[in-house]
C-alpha positions in Angstrom: 99.8 -72.0 -43.9 103.5 -71.3 -43.3 104.3 -73.3 -46.4 102.0 -71.2 -48.5 103.7 -68.0 -47.1 107.1 -69.4 -48.0 106.0 -70.3 -51.5 104.4 -66.8 -51.9 107.6 -65.1 -50.7 109.7 -67.3 -53.0 107.5 -66.4 -56.0 107.7 -62.7 -55.1 111.5 -63.0 -54.8 111.7 -64.5 -58.2 109.5 -61.9 -59.7 111.5 -59.1 -58.1 114.7 -60.7 -59.4 113.3 -60.9 -62.9 112.1 -57.3 -62.7 115.5 -56.3 -61.4 117.3 -58.1 -64.3 114.9 -56.7 -66.9 115.0 -53.1 -65.6 118.1 -52.6 -63.5 120.2 -55.1 -65.4 119.3 -53.8 -68.8 120.2 -50.3 -67.7 123.5 -51.1 -65.9 124.8 -54.0 -67.9 123.9 -52.4 -71.2 125.8 -49.3 -70.1 128.8 -51.5 -69.4 128.5 -53.2 -72.7 128.1 -49.9 -74.6 131.4 -48.9 -73.3 132.9 -51.9 -75.2 130.9 -51.3 -78.4 133.1 -50.0 -81.3 132.0 -47.3 -83.6 132.2 -48.5 -87.2 133.2 -44.9 -88.2 135.7 -44.6 -85.4 139.4 -44.2 -86.1 140.3 -47.5 -84.5 138.1 -49.6 -86.8 139.1 -47.5 -89.8 142.7 -48.5 -89.2 141.9 -52.0 -88.3 139.9 -52.6 -91.5 142.8 -51.4 -93.5 145.1 -53.8 -91.6 142.6 -56.6 -92.0 142.3 -56.1 -95.8 146.1 -56.4 -96.2 146.1 -59.4 -93.9 143.5 -61.0 -96.1 145.6 -60.4 -99.1 148.6 -61.9 -97.3 146.4 -64.9 -96.3 145.4 -65.7 -99.9 149.1 -65.4 -100.9 150.2 -67.8 -98.2 147.7 -70.6 -99.0 149.2 -71.5 -102.4 152.4 -72.4 -100.6 150.7 -75.7 -99.7 150.9 -76.6 -103.4 154.7 -76.6 -103.2 154.7 -79.4 -100.6 154.8 -82.4 -103.0 158.2 -83.0 -104.7 159.3 -85.6 -107.3 162.2 -88.0 -107.0 163.1 -89.1 -110.5 165.8 -91.5 -109.4 163.4 -93.6 -107.4 160.3 -92.7 -109.5 158.3 -91.6 -106.5 156.6 -88.5 -104.9 157.7 -87.2 -101.5 156.5 -84.4 -99.2 158.8 -81.5 -98.4 159.0 -81.2 -94.6 160.5 -77.7 -94.6 157.6 -76.5 -96.7 155.1 -78.2 -94.4 156.4 -76.3 -91.4 156.8 -73.0 -93.3 153.3 -73.1 -94.8 151.6 -74.2 -91.6 153.3 -71.4 -89.5 152.5 -68.7 -92.0 148.9 -69.9 -92.4 148.4 -69.9 -88.6 149.8 -66.4 -88.3 147.3 -65.1 -90.8 144.5 -66.9 -89.1 145.1 -64.8 -86.0 143.9 -61.7 -87.9 140.7 -63.5 -88.8 140.1 -64.5 -85.2 140.6 -60.9 -84.0 138.3 -59.7 -86.8 135.6 -62.1 -85.6 135.9 -60.8 -82.1 135.7 -57.2 -83.2 132.6 -57.9 -85.3 130.8 -59.0 -82.2 131.6 -55.6 -80.6 131.0 -53.4 -83.6 127.9 -51.3 -83.6 125.8 -50.5 -86.7 123.5 -47.8 -87.9 119.9 -48.7 -87.6 118.4 -48.6 -91.1 115.1 -46.7 -90.1 117.2 -43.9 -88.5 119.0 -43.1 -91.7 116.0 -41.4 -93.1 116.1 -38.7 -90.4 119.8 -37.8 -90.7 123.1 -39.3 -89.7 121.6 -42.3 -88.1 121.4 -43.9 -84.7 124.2 -46.2 -83.6 122.9 -49.5 -82.3 124.9 -50.5 -79.2 122.9 -53.5 -78.0 125.2 -56.4 -77.8 122.5 -59.0 -78.6 121.4 -57.1 -81.7 125.0 -56.7 -82.8 125.7 -60.4 -82.4 122.5 -61.4 -84.1 123.2 -59.2 -87.1 126.7 -60.5 -87.5 125.5 -64.1 -87.2 123.1 -63.5 -90.0 125.6 -61.9 -92.3 129.3 -62.9 -92.6 129.8 -65.1 -89.5 129.6 -68.4 -91.4 131.9 -67.1 -94.2 134.5 -66.0 -91.6 134.3 -69.3 -89.8 134.8 -71.2 -93.0 137.8 -69.0 -93.9 139.5 -69.4 -90.5 139.1 -73.1 -90.0 142.7 -74.5 -90.0 141.9 -77.4 -92.3 145.2 -77.3 -94.2 147.2 -77.4 -90.9 145.1 -80.3 -89.7 145.6 -82.3 -92.9 149.4 -81.7 -93.1 150.4 -81.8 -89.4 147.9 -84.4 -88.0 146.4 -86.6 -90.7 149.5 -87.1 -93.0 151.9 -88.3 -90.3 149.4 -91.0 -89.2 149.0 -92.4 -92.7 151.4 -94.7 -94.4 152.1 -95.5 -98.0 150.1 -94.2 -100.9 147.4 -93.0 -98.5 149.6 -90.0 -97.6 149.8 -89.1 -101.3 146.1 -89.4 -101.7 145.8 -86.7 -99.0 147.6 -84.2 -101.2 144.7 -84.2 -103.6 142.4 -83.6 -100.6 144.7 -80.8 -99.6 144.3 -79.2 -103.0 140.5 -79.2 -102.8 140.6 -77.8 -99.2 142.8 -74.9 -100.2 140.7 -74.1 -103.3 137.4 -74.4 -101.3 138.7 -72.1 -98.6 139.8 -69.6 -101.2 136.1 -68.9 -102.0 135.1 -67.5 -98.5 138.4 -65.7 -98.2 138.0 -63.9 -101.5 134.3 -63.3 -100.8 135.2 -61.6 -97.5 137.8 -59.4 -99.1 135.6 -57.8 -101.7 132.9 -56.2 -99.4 135.5 -55.2 -96.8 137.6 -53.5 -99.4 134.6 -51.6 -100.7 133.7 -50.5 -97.2 137.2 -49.3 -96.5 137.3 -47.3 -99.8 133.8 -45.9 -99.2 134.4 -44.8 -95.5 138.0 -43.8 -95.7 138.0 -42.5 -99.3 140.8 -44.6 -100.7 142.7 -47.5 -99.2 146.0 -45.8 -99.9 146.5 -42.1 -99.2 148.8 -41.5 -102.2 148.5 -42.2 -105.8 151.7 -44.2 -106.1 150.6 -46.4 -103.2 147.2 -47.1 -104.8 148.8 -48.0 -108.1 151.3 -50.3 -106.3 148.4 -52.0 -104.4 146.7 -52.8 -107.7 149.9 -54.1 -109.2 150.4 -56.3 -106.2 147.0 -57.9 -106.7 148.0 -58.7 -110.3 151.2 -60.2 -109.1 149.3 -62.2 -106.4 147.1 -63.7 -109.1 150.4 -64.7 -111.0 151.7 -66.3 -107.8 148.5 -68.3 -107.3 148.4 -69.6 -110.9 152.1 -70.5 -110.8 151.7 -72.5 -107.6 148.7 -74.3 -109.1 150.6 -75.1 -112.3 153.4 -76.6 -110.2 151.0 -78.8 -108.3 149.1 -80.0 -111.4 152.5 -80.8 -113.1 153.2 -83.3 -110.4 149.7 -84.7 -110.7 150.1 -85.0 -114.5 153.4 -87.0 -114.1 151.8 -89.1 -111.4 149.0 -89.9 -113.8 151.5 -90.9 -116.5 153.3 -93.3 -114.0 150.0 -95.0 -113.2 149.0 -95.3 -116.8 152.4 -96.8 -117.7 152.2 -99.2 -114.8 148.7 -100.3 -115.9 149.9 -100.9 -119.5 153.0 -103.0 -118.3 151.0 -105.0 -115.7 153.3 -103.9 -112.8 152.3 -104.6 -109.2 153.3 -101.3 -107.8 150.4 -99.7 -105.9 152.2 -96.9 -104.1 154.3 -94.1 -105.5 155.3 -92.8 -102.1 159.0 -92.5 -101.5 158.7 -93.8 -98.0 157.5 -97.3 -99.2 159.8 -100.2 -99.8 159.5 -101.1 -103.5 161.6 -103.8 -105.1 160.0 -103.9 -108.6 161.9 -102.7 -111.6 160.4 -99.5 -113.0 162.7 -98.9 -115.9 159.8 -98.9 -118.3 158.7 -95.5 -116.8 161.3 -93.6 -118.8 160.1 -95.1 -122.0 156.4 -94.6 -121.4 156.7 -91.1 -119.8 159.3 -89.4 -122.0 160.3 -85.9 -120.9 163.7 -85.3 -122.3 163.3 -85.7 -125.2 159.6 -85.5 -125.3 157.3 -87.7 -127.3 153.7 -86.5 -127.5 152.6 -89.6 -129.3 153.4 -91.8 -126.3 152.2 -89.3 -123.6 151.4 -85.7 -124.1 152.2 -83.6 -121.0 150.9 -80.4 -122.6 151.6 -77.2 -120.8 153.1 -79.1 -117.8 156.1 -80.3 -119.8 158.0 -77.1 -119.1 157.8 -77.7 -115.4 159.0 -81.3 -115.8 161.8 -80.5 -118.2 163.2 -77.7 -116.0 163.3 -80.1 -113.0 161.4 -77.5 -111.0 159.4 -80.3 -109.4 162.5 -81.8 -107.9 163.7 -81.1 -104.3 165.7 -77.9 -104.8 166.1 -74.4 -103.5 162.6 -73.0 -102.8 163.3 -69.4 -103.9 164.3 -70.7 -107.3 161.2 -72.8 -107.5 159.0 -70.0 -106.3 160.3 -67.4 -108.7 160.2 -69.7 -111.7 156.6 -70.6 -111.1 155.7 -67.0 -110.4 157.3 -65.9 -113.7 155.4 -68.6 -115.5 152.1 -67.3 -114.0 152.9 -63.7 -114.7 154.0 -64.4 -118.3 151.0 -66.4 -119.2 148.6 -64.1 -117.4 149.9 -61.1 -119.3 149.9 -63.0 -122.6 146.3 -64.2 -121.9 147.5 -67.8 -122.2 148.4 -67.4 -125.9 151.7 -69.2 -125.5 150.2 -72.3 -123.8 150.4 -75.6 -125.8 147.9 -77.9 -124.2 147.1 -81.5 -124.7 143.7 -83.0 -125.2 143.3 -83.6 -121.5 140.0 -81.8 -120.6 141.1 -80.4 -117.2 144.2 -79.0 -118.7 142.2 -77.2 -121.4 139.8 -75.8 -118.8 142.8 -74.6 -116.8 144.2 -72.8 -119.9 140.8 -71.2 -120.5 140.7 -70.0 -116.9 144.1 -68.5 -117.3 143.1 -66.7 -120.5 139.9 -65.2 -119.0 141.5 -64.3 -115.7 144.4 -62.6 -117.6 141.9 -60.5 -119.7 139.9 -59.4 -116.6 142.8 -58.7 -114.3 144.9 -56.9 -116.9 141.9 -54.7 -117.7 141.3 -53.9 -114.1 145.0 -53.3 -113.5 145.3 -50.8 -116.4 142.0 -49.0 -115.4 142.9 -48.7 -111.7 146.5 -47.6 -112.3 145.3 -45.1 -114.8 142.8 -43.7 -112.2 145.4 -43.5 -109.5 148.2 -42.0 -111.7 145.8 -39.5 -113.3 144.9 -38.1 -109.9 148.5 -36.7 -109.6 148.3 -34.9 -113.0 144.7 -33.7 -113.1 145.4 -30.4 -111.3 148.5 -29.7 -113.5 146.4 -30.3 -116.6 143.7 -27.9 -115.3 146.4 -25.3 -114.7 147.7 -25.8 -118.3 144.2 -25.3 -119.7 143.6 -22.2 -117.6 146.9 -20.7 -118.8 146.0 -21.5 -122.4 142.6 -19.9 -122.0 144.2 -16.8 -120.4 146.7 -16.5 -123.3 143.9 -16.7 -125.9 141.8 -14.2 -124.0 144.8 -11.7 -123.7 145.5 -12.1 -127.4 141.9 -11.6 -128.3 141.7 -8.4 -126.2 145.1 -7.1 -127.5 146.4 -6.5 -124.1 149.9 -4.9 -123.8 152.8 -7.1 -122.9 153.2 -5.4 -119.4 149.6 -6.4 -118.4 150.1 -9.9 -119.8 153.2 -10.4 -117.8 151.4 -9.2 -114.6 148.5 -11.6 -115.3 151.0 -14.5 -115.8 152.8 -13.7 -112.5 149.4 -13.5 -110.7 148.4 -16.9 -112.0 151.7 -18.4 -111.1 151.5 -16.9 -107.6 148.0 -18.2 -107.1 149.0 -21.7 -108.2 152.0 -21.7 -105.8 149.7 -20.6 -102.9 146.8 -23.0 -103.5 148.2 -25.8 -105.7 145.0 -25.6 -107.9 142.6 -26.0 -105.0 139.5 -23.7 -105.0 139.7 -22.5 -101.4 136.6 -20.3 -101.6 134.6 -23.3 -102.7 135.9 -25.4 -99.8 135.3 -22.7 -97.2 131.7 -22.1 -98.4 130.9 -25.7 -97.5 132.3 -25.5 -94.0 130.5 -24.4 -90.8 130.8 -20.8 -89.8 133.0 -21.4 -86.7 135.3 -23.6 -88.7 135.5 -21.0 -91.5 136.4 -18.3 -88.9 139.2 -20.5 -87.4 140.6 -21.3 -90.8 140.7 -17.7 -91.9 142.3 -16.7 -88.6 145.0 -19.3 -89.2 145.6 -18.2 -92.8 145.4 -14.4 -92.3 146.8 -13.8 -88.9 150.4 -13.9 -90.3 149.5 -11.3 -92.8 147.9 -9.1 -90.2 151.0 -9.3 -88.0 153.1 -8.1 -91.0 151.1 -4.8 -91.3 153.2 -2.4 -89.3 150.4 0.2 -89.0 148.1 -2.2 -87.1 150.7 -4.4 -85.3 150.5 -2.5 -82.1 146.8 -2.0 -82.3 146.1 -5.7 -82.7 148.4 -6.9 -80.0 147.2 -4.3 -77.5 143.8 -6.0 -77.6 145.1 -9.5 -77.0 144.2 -9.4 -73.4 140.6 -8.6 -74.4 139.3 -11.3 -76.6 136.2 -9.6 -77.8 138.1 -6.5 -78.9 140.6 -8.6 -80.7 137.9 -10.6 -82.4 136.1 -7.4 -83.6 139.4 -5.9 -84.9 140.2 -9.2 -86.6 136.9 -9.4 -88.3 137.2 -5.9 -89.7 140.7 -6.5 -91.2 141.0 -10.1 -92.1 138.8 -10.1 -95.2 140.5 -6.9 -96.5 144.1 -8.2 -95.9 143.4 -11.7 -97.2 142.0 -10.6 -100.5 144.7 -8.1 -101.3 
């Protein structure tokens, strides 16, 4: 009997705890979690989204630095890995990954507007942590995880040092595929975030010149990516020539890594892979010949290498790939086609976006010029005397200097009544104070707010419209 009572008491205790968790816990813990929920329209997330957009752009500009890691040693006919570039690219990539990690954390704490509530007005902000997490897991969580995984750092800092011989060079091809594959989720993540920032905050840059500069930076970023990819493929093309020449001459060399001990004579490489002077009948390097002839693939000062490749990308992107002389190698032709199409699309977007931003600075001046022209035609048609014409011109010039072409009446009509009152008080109080006849009258009522308000309402419209 006592055992039954103990079991019953234990069951009741469990039920009470479950009831407490479901009722009390949901009310207390949810209140605590709501304090941590971020408003998507709040100023903090607005600023953070802008910072994250720029960090994403910085991230996609850092990833191509991994393409500059391989270098060619023509004296020993081998390919080596630049240790300085390994460290620099890995550190910069890890720095940009921090912003992705912070963004993922913020996404788990960012509320959202319930879709059914938008029908009835502004919408209800969902602050339930589980609902927020579930929504994020179903949307961009997988893309963010794929973008933030440090695969290039793992390959360069962990896998490559443990490999020996040609296996370490084979990893460079794997590194190329990893960087390209991670580019997809990174670019996919930038586009909706950029659209959300421009939709919620108006424009990502507050001034016209900053918006034009941002679009120009995106165009230059594409040039940087193409230049780095061209550098990497140039080394791949020379490596292919070496292997082809070795196969034709029946050599026993299996590794082209500079760290391996090779005692075989490789003098036939210069004859089978002619670069200076070139001989396309023996081996056609196509559009990669310029990189090999300029010795840009050799170990040298990185700023020179970077600027040269960047200039190549910018030049061919702007020329839509018309100056490229390709070989019959199919992947080279596809790369040239990609450059041509990308240049056409990006150049069109650049011109259109820069025109939009730059026209925003001159649209009001153009409106003023049209209004002045209409006023001059109207005054000539009505045969107004020169005195009246001059007064009209001075009035239009004064109104432009005061409002800068902004229709203040239209703006005030769309604002709430209390806000209109405060704005008119701010704009007209100075004029009221200048009127000597009412100066003492107005400030004698300052200790009585309702009398001051009544006097102000009677006078502000008259004074402001004089």
